[in-house]
Each structure stands twice: as C-alpha cells, then as structure tokens.
mmJSON file of the N, C-alpha and C atoms, coordinates in Angstrom:
{"data_MODEL":{"atom_site":{
"group_PDB":["ATOM","ATOM","ATOM","ATOM","ATOM","ATOM","ATOM","ATOM","ATOM","ATOM","ATOM","ATOM","ATOM","ATOM","ATOM","ATOM","ATOM","ATOM","ATOM","ATOM","ATOM","ATOM","ATOM","ATOM","ATOM","ATOM","ATOM","ATOM","ATOM","ATOM","ATOM","ATOM","ATOM","ATOM","ATOM","ATOM","ATOM","ATOM","ATOM","ATOM","ATOM","ATOM","ATOM","ATOM","ATOM","ATOM","ATOM","ATOM","ATOM","ATOM","ATOM","ATOM","ATOM","ATOM","ATOM","ATOM","ATOM","ATOM","ATOM","ATOM","ATOM","ATOM","ATOM","ATOM","ATOM","ATOM","ATOM","ATOM","ATOM","ATOM","ATOM","ATOM","ATOM","ATOM","ATOM","ATOM","ATOM","ATOM","ATOM","ATOM","ATOM","ATOM","ATOM","ATOM","ATOM","ATOM","ATOM","ATOM","ATOM","ATOM","ATOM","ATOM","ATOM","ATOM","ATOM","ATOM","ATOM","ATOM","ATOM","ATOM","ATOM","ATOM","ATOM","ATOM","ATOM","ATOM","ATOM","ATOM","ATOM","ATOM","ATOM","ATOM","ATOM","ATOM","ATOM","ATOM","ATOM","ATOM","ATOM","ATOM","ATOM","ATOM","ATOM","ATOM","ATOM","ATOM","ATOM","ATOM","ATOM","ATOM","ATOM","ATOM","ATOM","ATOM","ATOM","ATOM","ATOM","ATOM","ATOM","ATOM","ATOM","ATOM","ATOM","ATOM","ATOM","ATOM","ATOM","ATOM","ATOM","ATOM","ATOM","ATOM","ATOM","ATOM","ATOM","ATOM","ATOM","ATOM","ATOM","ATOM","ATOM","ATOM","ATOM","ATOM","ATOM","ATOM","ATOM","ATOM","ATOM","ATOM","ATOM","ATOM","ATOM","ATOM","ATOM","ATOM","ATOM","ATOM","ATOM","ATOM","ATOM","ATOM","ATOM","ATOM","ATOM","ATOM","ATOM","ATOM","ATOM","ATOM","ATOM","ATOM","ATOM","ATOM","ATOM"],
"id":[1,2,3,4,5,6,7,8,9,10,11,12,13,14,15,16,17,18,19,20,21,22,23,24,25,26,27,28,29,30,31,32,33,34,35,36,37,38,39,40,41,42,43,44,45,46,47,48,49,50,51,52,53,54,55,56,57,58,59,60,61,62,63,64,65,66,67,68,69,70,71,72,73,74,75,76,77,78,79,80,81,82,83,84,85,86,87,88,89,90,91,92,93,94,95,96,97,98,99,100,101,102,103,104,105,106,107,108,109,110,111,112,113,114,115,116,117,118,119,120,121,122,123,124,125,126,127,128,129,130,131,132,133,134,135,136,137,138,139,140,141,142,143,144,145,146,147,148,149,150,151,152,153,154,155,156,157,158,159,160,161,162,163,164,165,166,167,168,169,170,171,172,173,174,175,176,177,178,179,180,181,182,183,184,185,186,187,188,189,190,191,192,193,194,195],
"type_symbol":["N","C","C","N","C","C","N","C","C","N","C","C","N","C","C","N","C","C","N","C","C","N","C","C","N","C","C","N","C","C","N","C","C","N","C","C","N","C","C","N","C","C","N","C","C","N","C","C","N","C","C","N","C","C","N","C","C","N","C","C","N","C","C","N","C","C","N","C","C","N","C","C","N","C","C","N","C","C","N","C","C","N","C","C","N","C","C","N","C","C","N","C","C","N","C","C","N","C","C","N","C","C","N","C","C","N","C","C","N","C","C","N","C","C","N","C","C","N","C","C","N","C","C","N","C","C","N","C","C","N","C","C","N","C","C","N","C","C","N","C","C","N","C","C","N","C","C","N","C","C","N","C","C","N","C","C","N","C","C","N","C","C","N","C","C","N","C","C","N","C","C","N","C","C","N","C","C","N","C","C","N","C","C","N","C","C","N","C","C","N","C","C","N","C","C"],
"label_atom_id":["N","CA","C","N","CA","C","N","CA","C","N","CA","C","N","CA","C","N","CA","C","N","CA","C","N","CA","C","N","CA","C","N","CA","C","N","CA","C","N","CA","C","N","CA","C","N","CA","C","N","CA","C","N","CA","C","N","CA","C","N","CA","C","N","CA","C","N","CA","C","N","CA","C","N","CA","C","N","CA","C","N","CA","C","N","CA","C","N","CA","C","N","CA","C","N","CA","C","N","CA","C","N","CA","C","N","CA","C","N","CA","C","N","CA","C","N","CA","C","N","CA","C","N","CA","C","N","CA","C","N","CA","C","N","CA","C","N","CA","C","N","CA","C","N","CA","C","N","CA","C","N","CA","C","N","CA","C","N","CA","C","N","CA","C","N","CA","C","N","CA","C","N","CA","C","N","CA","C","N","CA","C","N","CA","C","N","CA","C","N","CA","C","N","CA","C","N","CA","C","N","CA","C","N","CA","C","N","CA","C","N","CA","C","N","CA","C","N","CA","C","N","CA","C","N","CA","C"],
"label_alt_id":[null,null,null,null,null,null,null,null,null,null,null,null,null,null,null,null,null,null,null,null,null,null,null,null,null,null,null,null,null,null,null,null,null,null,null,null,null,null,null,null,null,null,null,null,null,null,null,null,null,null,null,null,null,null,null,null,null,null,null,null,null,null,null,null,null,null,null,null,null,null,null,null,null,null,null,null,null,null,null,null,null,null,null,null,null,null,null,null,null,null,null,null,null,null,null,null,null,null,null,null,null,null,null,null,null,null,null,null,null,null,null,null,null,null,null,null,null,null,null,null,null,null,null,null,null,null,null,null,null,null,null,null,null,null,null,null,null,null,null,null,null,null,null,null,null,null,null,null,null,null,null,null,null,null,null,null,null,null,null,null,null,null,null,null,null,null,null,null,null,null,null,null,null,null,null,null,null,null,null,null,null,null,null,null,null,null,null,null,null,null,null,null,null,null,null],
"label_comp_id":["UNK","UNK","UNK","UNK","UNK","UNK","UNK","UNK","UNK","UNK","UNK","UNK","UNK","UNK","UNK","UNK","UNK","UNK","UNK","UNK","UNK","UNK","UNK","UNK","UNK","UNK","UNK","UNK","UNK","UNK","UNK","UNK","UNK","UNK","UNK","UNK","UNK","UNK","UNK","UNK","UNK","UNK","UNK","UNK","UNK","UNK","UNK","UNK","UNK","UNK","UNK","UNK","UNK","UNK","UNK","UNK","UNK","UNK","UNK","UNK","UNK","UNK","UNK","UNK","UNK","UNK","UNK","UNK","UNK","UNK","UNK","UNK","UNK","UNK","UNK","UNK","UNK","UNK","UNK","UNK","UNK","UNK","UNK","UNK","UNK","UNK","UNK","UNK","UNK","UNK","UNK","UNK","UNK","UNK","UNK","UNK","UNK","UNK","UNK","UNK","UNK","UNK","UNK","UNK","UNK","UNK","UNK","UNK","UNK","UNK","UNK","UNK","UNK","UNK","UNK","UNK","UNK","UNK","UNK","UNK","UNK","UNK","UNK","UNK","UNK","UNK","UNK","UNK","UNK","UNK","UNK","UNK","UNK","UNK","UNK","UNK","UNK","UNK","UNK","UNK","UNK","UNK","UNK","UNK","UNK","UNK","UNK","UNK","UNK","UNK","UNK","UNK","UNK","UNK","UNK","UNK","UNK","UNK","UNK","UNK","UNK","UNK","UNK","UNK","UNK","UNK","UNK","UNK","UNK","UNK","UNK","UNK","UNK","UNK","UNK","UNK","UNK","UNK","UNK","UNK","UNK","UNK","UNK","UNK","UNK","UNK","UNK","UNK","UNK","UNK","UNK","UNK","UNK","UNK","UNK"],
"label_asym_id":["A","A","A","A","A","A","A","A","A","A","A","A","A","A","A","A","A","A","A","A","A","A","A","A","A","A","A","A","A","A","A","A","A","A","A","A","A","A","A","A","A","A","A","A","A","A","A","A","A","A","A","A","A","A","A","A","A","A","A","A","A","A","A","A","A","A","A","A","A","A","A","A","A","A","A","A","A","A","A","A","A","A","A","A","A","A","A","A","A","A","A","A","A","A","A","A","A","A","A","A","A","A","A","A","A","A","A","A","A","A","A","A","A","A","A","A","A","A","A","A","A","A","A","A","A","A","A","A","A","A","A","A","A","A","A","A","A","A","A","A","A","A","A","A","A","A","A","A","A","A","A","A","A","A","A","A","A","A","A","A","A","A","A","A","A","A","A","A","A","A","A","A","A","A","A","A","A","A","A","A","A","A","A","A","A","A","A","A","A","A","A","A","A","A","A"],
"label_entity_id":["1","1","1","1","1","1","1","1","1","1","1","1","1","1","1","1","1","1","1","1","1","1","1","1","1","1","1","1","1","1","1","1","1","1","1","1","1","1","1","1","1","1","1","1","1","1","1","1","1","1","1","1","1","1","1","1","1","1","1","1","1","1","1","1","1","1","1","1","1","1","1","1","1","1","1","1","1","1","1","1","1","1","1","1","1","1","1","1","1","1","1","1","1","1","1","1","1","1","1","1","1","1","1","1","1","1","1","1","1","1","1","1","1","1","1","1","1","1","1","1","1","1","1","1","1","1","1","1","1","1","1","1","1","1","1","1","1","1","1","1","1","1","1","1","1","1","1","1","1","1","1","1","1","1","1","1","1","1","1","1","1","1","1","1","1","1","1","1","1","1","1","1","1","1","1","1","1","1","1","1","1","1","1","1","1","1","1","1","1","1","1","1","1","1","1"],
"label_seq_id":[1,1,1,2,2,2,3,3,3,4,4,4,5,5,5,6,6,6,7,7,7,8,8,8,9,9,9,10,10,10,11,11,11,12,12,12,13,13,13,14,14,14,15,15,15,16,16,16,17,17,17,18,18,18,19,19,19,20,20,20,21,21,21,22,22,22,23,23,23,24,24,24,25,25,25,26,26,26,27,27,27,28,28,28,29,29,29,30,30,30,31,31,31,32,32,32,33,33,33,34,34,34,35,35,35,36,36,36,37,37,37,38,38,38,39,39,39,40,40,40,41,41,41,42,42,42,43,43,43,44,44,44,45,45,45,46,46,46,47,47,47,48,48,48,49,49,49,50,50,50,51,51,51,52,52,52,53,53,53,54,54,54,55,55,55,56,56,56,57,57,57,58,58,58,59,59,59,60,60,60,61,61,61,62,62,62,63,63,63,64,64,64,65,65,65],
"pdbx_PDB_ins_code":[null,null,null,null,null,null,null,null,null,null,null,null,null,null,null,null,null,null,null,null,null,null,null,null,null,null,null,null,null,null,null,null,null,null,null,null,null,null,null,null,null,null,null,null,null,null,null,null,null,null,null,null,null,null,null,null,null,null,null,null,null,null,null,null,null,null,null,null,null,null,null,null,null,null,null,null,null,null,null,null,null,null,null,null,null,null,null,null,null,null,null,null,null,null,null,null,null,null,null,null,null,null,null,null,null,null,null,null,null,null,null,null,null,null,null,null,null,null,null,null,null,null,null,null,null,null,null,null,null,null,null,null,null,null,null,null,null,null,null,null,null,null,null,null,null,null,null,null,null,null,null,null,null,null,null,null,null,null,null,null,null,null,null,null,null,null,null,null,null,null,null,null,null,null,null,null,null,null,null,null,null,null,null,null,null,null,null,null,null,null,null,null,null,null,null],
"Cartn_x":[8.265,7.46,8.484,9.413,10.351,11.263,11.744,12.731,12.204,10.792,9.957,9.669,9.229,9.084,10.376,11.537,12.853,13.066,12.758,13.514,12.239,11.086,10.403,10.989,11.319,11.996,13.278,14.106,15.353,15.378,13.906,13.401,12.628,12.651,11.749,10.34,9.816,8.249,7.496,6.348,5.868,5.565,5.747,5.516,4.302,3.856,2.405,1.55,0.919,0.057,-0.934,-1.887,-2.603,-2.155,-0.54,-0.112,0.535,1.038,1.75,0.613,-0.218,-1.428,-1.945,-2.146,-2.648,-1.555,-0.161,0.772,1.038,0.979,1.12,-0.327,-1.194,-2.398,-2.134,-1.626,-1.057,-0.037,0.923,1.692,1.57,0.352,-0.04,-0.963,-1.847,-2.451,-1.874,-0.904,0.303,0.624,1.014,1.573,0.777,-0.37,-1.617,-1.9,-1.921,-2.342,-0.97,0.409,1.659,1.37,0.885,1.134,-0.145,-0.852,-2.405,-1.771,-1.003,-0.739,0.536,1.294,2.509,2.229,0.911,0.389,0.096,1.202,1.249,0.639,0.265,-0.018,-1.467,-2.307,-3.804,-4.051,-5.129,-5.341,-7.072,-7.438,-8.96,-9.429,-8.677,-9.906,-9.377,-10.66,-11.289,-10.157,-9.607,-8.376,-8.913,-10.276,-10.614,-11.386,-10.932,-11.344,-10.151,-10.482,-9.6,-8.689,-7.825,-6.696,-7.347,-7.291,-7.695,-7.166,-8.06,-7.322,-7.257,-6.121,-5.991,-6.37,-7.072,-7.417,-7.016,-6.282,-6.162,-7.469,-8.45,-9.513,-9.445,-10.17,-10.203,-9.056,-8.147,-7.303,-7.838,-6.934,-7.217,-6.685,-6.257,-5.879,-4.533,-4.099,-2.533,-1.377,-0.715,0.538,1.208,1.424,1.862,3.199,3.928,5.523,6.236],
"Cartn_y":[-4.409,-4.75,-5.073,-6.2,-6.69,-5.653,-4.457,-3.525,-2.55,-2.491,-1.517,-1.962,-3.044,-3.707,-3.59,-4.202,-4.034,-2.369,-1.562,-0.253,-0.045,-0.135,-0.014,-0.047,-1.959,-2.126,-1.449,-1.21,-0.275,1.12,1.826,3.319,2.913,1.804,1.383,2.088,1.9,2.029,1.102,1.475,0.794,-0.895,-1.678,-3.144,-3.923,-3.135,-3.658,-4.347,-5.548,-5.809,-4.843,-4.232,-3.177,-1.887,-1.226,-0.723,-1.173,-2.386,-3.205,-3.718,-4.214,-4.609,-3.293,-2.19,-0.785,-0.749,-0.723,-0.044,-0.961,-2.542,-3.378,-3.111,-3.105,-2.321,-1.604,-0.192,0.777,0.639,-0.509,-0.617,-1.714,-2.39,-3.09,-2.681,-1.654,-0.781,0.135,0.915,1.769,0.667,-0.491,-0.977,-1.214,-1.871,-1.951,-0.997,0.153,1.586,2.119,1.533,1.719,0.736,-0.749,-1.362,-1.041,-0.577,-0.051,1.201,2.189,3.515,3.258,1.99,2.001,1.18,0.781,0.083,1.289,1.308,2.121,1.591,0.612,-0.362,0.273,0.18,0.397,1.391,2.252,2.962,2.884,1.983,1.467,2.654,3.343,4.44,5.896,6.31,7.935,8.786,9.528,10.231,11.321,11.568,12.614,11.92,10.8,10.208,10.717,10.728,11.481,10.427,10.523,9.571,9.052,7.432,7.296,8.031,8.049,8.189,6.898,7.058,5.518,6.4,5.252,5.729,5.07,4.988,4.11,3.161,3.333,2.509,1.173,0.324,-0.773,-1.812,-2.01,-3.092,-4.328,-5.201,-6.258,-7.295,-7.339,-8.472,-8.41,-9.038,-8.909,-9.037,-8.122,-8.583,-9.641,-10.593,-11.923,-12.109,-11.085,-10.81,-11.971],
"Cartn_z":[-1.981,-0.412,0.692,0.242,1.34,1.667,0.954,1.003,1.575,1.649,2.254,3.608,3.958,5.267,5.972,5.502,6.093,6.051,5.489,5.688,7.011,6.893,8.094,9.807,9.152,10.952,11.134,9.754,10.335,10.832,10.679,11.169,12.277,12.822,13.845,14.293,13.086,12.767,13.888,14.434,15.126,14.791,15.703,15.254,15.579,16.24,16.815,15.518,15.904,14.77,13.996,14.752,14.313,13.48,13.453,12.529,11.518,11.642,10.65,9.706,10.084,9.307,8.323,8.812,8.291,7.227,7.708,6.518,5.623,5.821,4.852,3.702,4.133,3.662,2.608,2.934,2.475,1.17,1.648,0.498,-0.538,-0.042,-1.319,-2.199,-1.445,-2.25,-3.357,-2.402,-3.642,-4.458,-4.279,-5.137,-6.392,-6.058,-7.351,-7.881,-7.549,-8.191,-9.031,-8.752,-9.328,-10.58,-10.561,-11.756,-12.89,-12.02,-12.918,-13.466,-12.879,-13.649,-14.944,-14.502,-15.133,-16.498,-16.725,-17.903,-19.227,-20.082,-21.125,-22.582,-22.526,-23.922,-24.247,-22.92,-23.139,-21.858,-21.995,-20.829,-20.898,-19.518,-19.557,-18.732,-17.909,-17.049,-17.867,-17.331,-17.895,-16.969,-18.194,-17.483,-16.659,-16.532,-15.758,-14.2,-14.413,-12.811,-11.983,-10.635,-9.645,-9.175,-8.675,-8.237,-6.767,-6.46,-5.197,-4.344,-3.077,-1.98,-0.818,-0.406,1.014,2.343,2.946,4.626,5.43,6.876,7.82,7.632,7.885,7.748,8.833,8.493,9.415,8.822,9.929,9.751,9.349,8.462,7.633,8.624,9.712,10.587,10.909,11.936,12.544,11.175,11.429,10.184,10.638,9.629,9.523,9.048,9.463,8.906,9.069],
"occupancy":[1.0,1.0,1.0,1.0,1.0,1.0,1.0,1.0,1.0,1.0,1.0,1.0,1.0,1.0,1.0,1.0,1.0,1.0,1.0,1.0,1.0,1.0,1.0,1.0,1.0,1.0,1.0,1.0,1.0,1.0,1.0,1.0,1.0,1.0,1.0,1.0,1.0,1.0,1.0,1.0,1.0,1.0,1.0,1.0,1.0,1.0,1.0,1.0,1.0,1.0,1.0,1.0,1.0,1.0,1.0,1.0,1.0,1.0,1.0,1.0,1.0,1.0,1.0,1.0,1.0,1.0,1.0,1.0,1.0,1.0,1.0,1.0,1.0,1.0,1.0,1.0,1.0,1.0,1.0,1.0,1.0,1.0,1.0,1.0,1.0,1.0,1.0,1.0,1.0,1.0,1.0,1.0,1.0,1.0,1.0,1.0,1.0,1.0,1.0,1.0,1.0,1.0,1.0,1.0,1.0,1.0,1.0,1.0,1.0,1.0,1.0,1.0,1.0,1.0,1.0,1.0,1.0,1.0,1.0,1.0,1.0,1.0,1.0,1.0,1.0,1.0,1.0,1.0,1.0,1.0,1.0,1.0,1.0,1.0,1.0,1.0,1.0,1.0,1.0,1.0,1.0,1.0,1.0,1.0,1.0,1.0,1.0,1.0,1.0,1.0,1.0,1.0,1.0,1.0,1.0,1.0,1.0,1.0,1.0,1.0,1.0,1.0,1.0,1.0,1.0,1.0,1.0,1.0,1.0,1.0,1.0,1.0,1.0,1.0,1.0,1.0,1.0,1.0,1.0,1.0,1.0,1.0,1.0,1.0,1.0,1.0,1.0,1.0,1.0,1.0,1.0,1.0,1.0,1.0,1.0],
"B_iso_or_equiv":[0.0,0.0,0.0,0.0,0.0,0.0,0.0,0.0,0.0,0.0,0.0,0.0,0.0,0.0,0.0,0.0,0.0,0.0,0.0,0.0,0.0,0.0,0.0,0.0,0.0,0.0,0.0,0.0,0.0,0.0,0.0,0.0,0.0,0.0,0.0,0.0,0.0,0.0,0.0,0.0,0.0,0.0,0.0,0.0,0.0,0.0,0.0,0.0,0.0,0.0,0.0,0.0,0.0,0.0,0.0,0.0,0.0,0.0,0.0,0.0,0.0,0.0,0.0,0.0,0.0,0.0,0.0,0.0,0.0,0.0,0.0,0.0,0.0,0.0,0.0,0.0,0.0,0.0,0.0,0.0,0.0,0.0,0.0,0.0,0.0,0.0,0.0,0.0,0.0,0.0,0.0,0.0,0.0,0.0,0.0,0.0,0.0,0.0,0.0,0.0,0.0,0.0,0.0,0.0,0.0,0.0,0.0,0.0,0.0,0.0,0.0,0.0,0.0,0.0,0.0,0.0,0.0,0.0,0.0,0.0,0.0,0.0,0.0,0.0,0.0,0.0,0.0,0.0,0.0,0.0,0.0,0.0,0.0,0.0,0.0,0.0,0.0,0.0,0.0,0.0,0.0,0.0,0.0,0.0,0.0,0.0,0.0,0.0,0.0,0.0,0.0,0.0,0.0,0.0,0.0,0.0,0.0,0.0,0.0,0.0,0.0,0.0,0.0,0.0,0.0,0.0,0.0,0.0,0.0,0.0,0.0,0.0,0.0,0.0,0.0,0.0,0.0,0.0,0.0,0.0,0.0,0.0,0.0,0.0,0.0,0.0,0.0,0.0,0.0,0.0,0.0,0.0,0.0,0.0,0.0],
"pdbx_formal_charge":[null,null,null,null,null,null,null,null,null,null,null,null,null,null,null,null,null,null,null,null,null,null,null,null,null,null,null,null,null,null,null,null,null,null,null,null,null,null,null,null,null,null,null,null,null,null,null,null,null,null,null,null,null,null,null,null,null,null,null,null,null,null,null,null,null,null,null,null,null,null,null,null,null,null,null,null,null,null,null,null,null,null,null,null,null,null,null,null,null,null,null,null,null,null,null,null,null,null,null,null,null,null,null,null,null,null,null,null,null,null,null,null,null,null,null,null,null,null,null,null,null,null,null,null,null,null,null,null,null,null,null,null,null,null,null,null,null,null,null,null,null,null,null,null,null,null,null,null,null,null,null,null,null,null,null,null,null,null,null,null,null,null,null,null,null,null,null,null,null,null,null,null,null,null,null,null,null,null,null,null,null,null,null,null,null,null,null,null,null,null,null,null,null,null,null],
"auth_seq_id":[1,1,1,2,2,2,3,3,3,4,4,4,5,5,5,6,6,6,7,7,7,8,8,8,9,9,9,10,10,10,11,11,11,12,12,12,13,13,13,14,14,14,15,15,15,16,16,16,17,17,17,18,18,18,19,19,19,20,20,20,21,21,21,22,22,22,23,23,23,24,24,24,25,25,25,26,26,26,27,27,27,28,28,28,29,29,29,30,30,30,31,31,31,32,32,32,33,33,33,34,34,34,35,35,35,36,36,36,37,37,37,38,38,38,39,39,39,40,40,40,41,41,41,42,42,42,43,43,43,44,44,44,45,45,45,46,46,46,47,47,47,48,48,48,49,49,49,50,50,50,51,51,51,52,52,52,53,53,53,54,54,54,55,55,55,56,56,56,57,57,57,58,58,58,59,59,59,60,60,60,61,61,61,62,62,62,63,63,63,64,64,64,65,65,65],
"auth_comp_id":["UNK","UNK","UNK","UNK","UNK","UNK","UNK","UNK","UNK","UNK","UNK","UNK","UNK","UNK","UNK","UNK","UNK","UNK","UNK","UNK","UNK","UNK","UNK","UNK","UNK","UNK","UNK","UNK","UNK","UNK","UNK","UNK","UNK","UNK","UNK","UNK","UNK","UNK","UNK","UNK","UNK","UNK","UNK","UNK","UNK","UNK","UNK","UNK","UNK","UNK","UNK","UNK","UNK","UNK","UNK","UNK","UNK","UNK","UNK","UNK","UNK","UNK","UNK","UNK","UNK","UNK","UNK","UNK","UNK","UNK","UNK","UNK","UNK","UNK","UNK","UNK","UNK","UNK","UNK","UNK","UNK","UNK","UNK","UNK","UNK","UNK","UNK","UNK","UNK","UNK","UNK","UNK","UNK","UNK","UNK","UNK","UNK","UNK","UNK","UNK","UNK","UNK","UNK","UNK","UNK","UNK","UNK","UNK","UNK","UNK","UNK","UNK","UNK","UNK","UNK","UNK","UNK","UNK","UNK","UNK","UNK","UNK","UNK","UNK","UNK","UNK","UNK","UNK","UNK","UNK","UNK","UNK","UNK","UNK","UNK","UNK","UNK","UNK","UNK","UNK","UNK","UNK","UNK","UNK","UNK","UNK","UNK","UNK","UNK","UNK","UNK","UNK","UNK","UNK","UNK","UNK","UNK","UNK","UNK","UNK","UNK","UNK","UNK","UNK","UNK","UNK","UNK","UNK","UNK","UNK","UNK","UNK","UNK","UNK","UNK","UNK","UNK","UNK","UNK","UNK","UNK","UNK","UNK","UNK","UNK","UNK","UNK","UNK","UNK","UNK","UNK","UNK","UNK","UNK","UNK"],
"auth_asym_id":["A","A","A","A","A","A","A","A","A","A","A","A","A","A","A","A","A","A","A","A","A","A","A","A","A","A","A","A","A","A","A","A","A","A","A","A","A","A","A","A","A","A","A","A","A","A","A","A","A","A","A","A","A","A","A","A","A","A","A","A","A","A","A","A","A","A","A","A","A","A","A","A","A","A","A","A","A","A","A","A","A","A","A","A","A","A","A","A","A","A","A","A","A","A","A","A","A","A","A","A","A","A","A","A","A","A","A","A","A","A","A","A","A","A","A","A","A","A","A","A","A","A","A","A","A","A","A","A","A","A","A","A","A","A","A","A","A","A","A","A","A","A","A","A","A","A","A","A","A","A","A","A","A","A","A","A","A","A","A","A","A","A","A","A","A","A","A","A","A","A","A","A","A","A","A","A","A","A","A","A","A","A","A","A","A","A","A","A","A","A","A","A","A","A","A"],
"auth_atom_id":["N","CA","C","N","CA","C","N","CA","C","N","CA","C","N","CA","C","N","CA","C","N","CA","C","N","CA","C","N","CA","C","N","CA","C","N","CA","C","N","CA","C","N","CA","C","N","CA","C","N","CA","C","N","CA","C","N","CA","C","N","CA","C","N","CA","C","N","CA","C","N","CA","C","N","CA","C","N","CA","C","N","CA","C","N","CA","C","N","CA","C","N","CA","C","N","CA","C","N","CA","C","N","CA","C","N","CA","C","N","CA","C","N","CA","C","N","CA","C","N","CA","C","N","CA","C","N","CA","C","N","CA","C","N","CA","C","N","CA","C","N","CA","C","N","CA","C","N","CA","C","N","CA","C","N","CA","C","N","CA","C","N","CA","C","N","CA","C","N","CA","C","N","CA","C","N","CA","C","N","CA","C","N","CA","C","N","CA","C","N","CA","C","N","CA","C","N","CA","C","N","CA","C","N","CA","C","N","CA","C","N","CA","C","N","CA","C","N","CA","C","N","CA","C","N","CA","C"],
"pdbx_PDB_model_num":[1,1,1,1,1,1,1,1,1,1,1,1,1,1,1,1,1,1,1,1,1,1,1,1,1,1,1,1,1,1,1,1,1,1,1,1,1,1,1,1,1,1,1,1,1,1,1,1,1,1,1,1,1,1,1,1,1,1,1,1,1,1,1,1,1,1,1,1,1,1,1,1,1,1,1,1,1,1,1,1,1,1,1,1,1,1,1,1,1,1,1,1,1,1,1,1,1,1,1,1,1,1,1,1,1,1,1,1,1,1,1,1,1,1,1,1,1,1,1,1,1,1,1,1,1,1,1,1,1,1,1,1,1,1,1,1,1,1,1,1,1,1,1,1,1,1,1,1,1,1,1,1,1,1,1,1,1,1,1,1,1,1,1,1,1,1,1,1,1,1,1,1,1,1,1,1,1,1,1,1,1,1,1,1,1,1,1,1,1,1,1,1,1,1,1]
}}}
C-alpha cells in the first residue's frame, strides 16, 4: 500500500482529499480481494460467483495520509 501511494505521488495523481479517499478505498478493496483469492488451503467461495466490481461510489472521508 505504501509503495502504491508513493507511486501515485511520484506520478502526480491528484492529491485532493476526495480523489485520495476514493483511491485509497480502491487500493484497500483490491488488497482484500487479493488476500481472499490467494488462500489456496480452502476455497469457501462458489467458483461460479462473478468477480466483484468496484466503483467510485461515495468517498469514505478525506485522505489522512
């Protein structure tokens, strides 16, 4: 997460609170999905369930970097 945020800064992505809040929500969402999908010991999800889709939605508050 820290490297992704650092990269966002280096690439001059917008630093306004609304954008950063949505961007952080996306990174956190993607990280949770990756952790769930990397569990190879047990599969609890039906293999026919479609991949979740993330949307910009409502921001979760200002970025507190």
